[in-house]
GUDREN-107039 format. One record per residue (C-alpha): residue in three letters; chain; y, x, z. Coordinates in Angstrom, 1 decimal, padded with zeros to 4 digits, always signed. Example, Ala and Ser with C-alpha at 12.3 -4.5 7.8 and 13.67 -1.06 7.14 Angstrom:
% residues 2
(Ala A (-004.5 +012.3 +007.8))
(Ser A (-001.1 +013.7 +007.1))
END
This chain:
% residues 33
(Met A (-012.0 +098.7 -070.1))
(Ala A (-014.9 +097.3 -068.0))
(Thr A (-017.6 +100.1 -068.8))
(His A (-014.5 +102.6 -067.6))
(Gly A (-014.2 +101.0 -064.4))
(Ser A (-017.7 +100.3 -064.0))
(Leu A (-018.7 +103.4 -064.4))
(Thr A (-016.0 +105.2 -061.6))
(Lys A (-017.1 +102.3 -059.3))
(Ala A (-021.0 +102.7 -059.7))
(Gly A (-020.4 +106.5 -058.9))
(Lys A (-018.9 +106.4 -056.2))
(Val A (-020.9 +102.9 -055.1))
(Arg A (-024.5 +104.9 -056.2))
(Gly A (-023.3 +107.7 -053.7))
(Gln A (-023.0 +104.9 -050.9))
(Thr A (-025.5 +102.3 -051.7))
(Pro A (-027.6 +103.2 -054.5))
(Lys A (-030.0 +100.1 -053.9))
(Val A (-027.2 +097.5 -053.7))
(Glu A (-025.5 +099.4 -057.3))
(Gly A (-029.4 +098.9 -059.0))
(Arg A (-029.8 +095.8 -058.0))
(Lys A (-026.5 +094.4 -059.3))
(Arg A (-027.0 +096.3 -062.5))
(Val A (-029.8 +094.6 -063.1))
(Gly A (-029.3 +091.3 -062.6))
(Thr A (-025.8 +091.8 -064.7))
(Ser A (-028.1 +093.1 -067.7))
(Ser A (-030.7 +090.7 -067.3))
(Ser A (-027.8 +087.9 -067.5))
(Leu A (-025.8 +089.3 -070.4))
(Arg A (-028.7 +090.1 -072.1))
END
């Protein structure tokens, strides 16, 4: 569920603000890991 929503949002966000998406993704990955 989370993956699906994230992917859909990521695609839209990436097109508009790829910088924010990348930064947010990195932080989440680090926190999860």
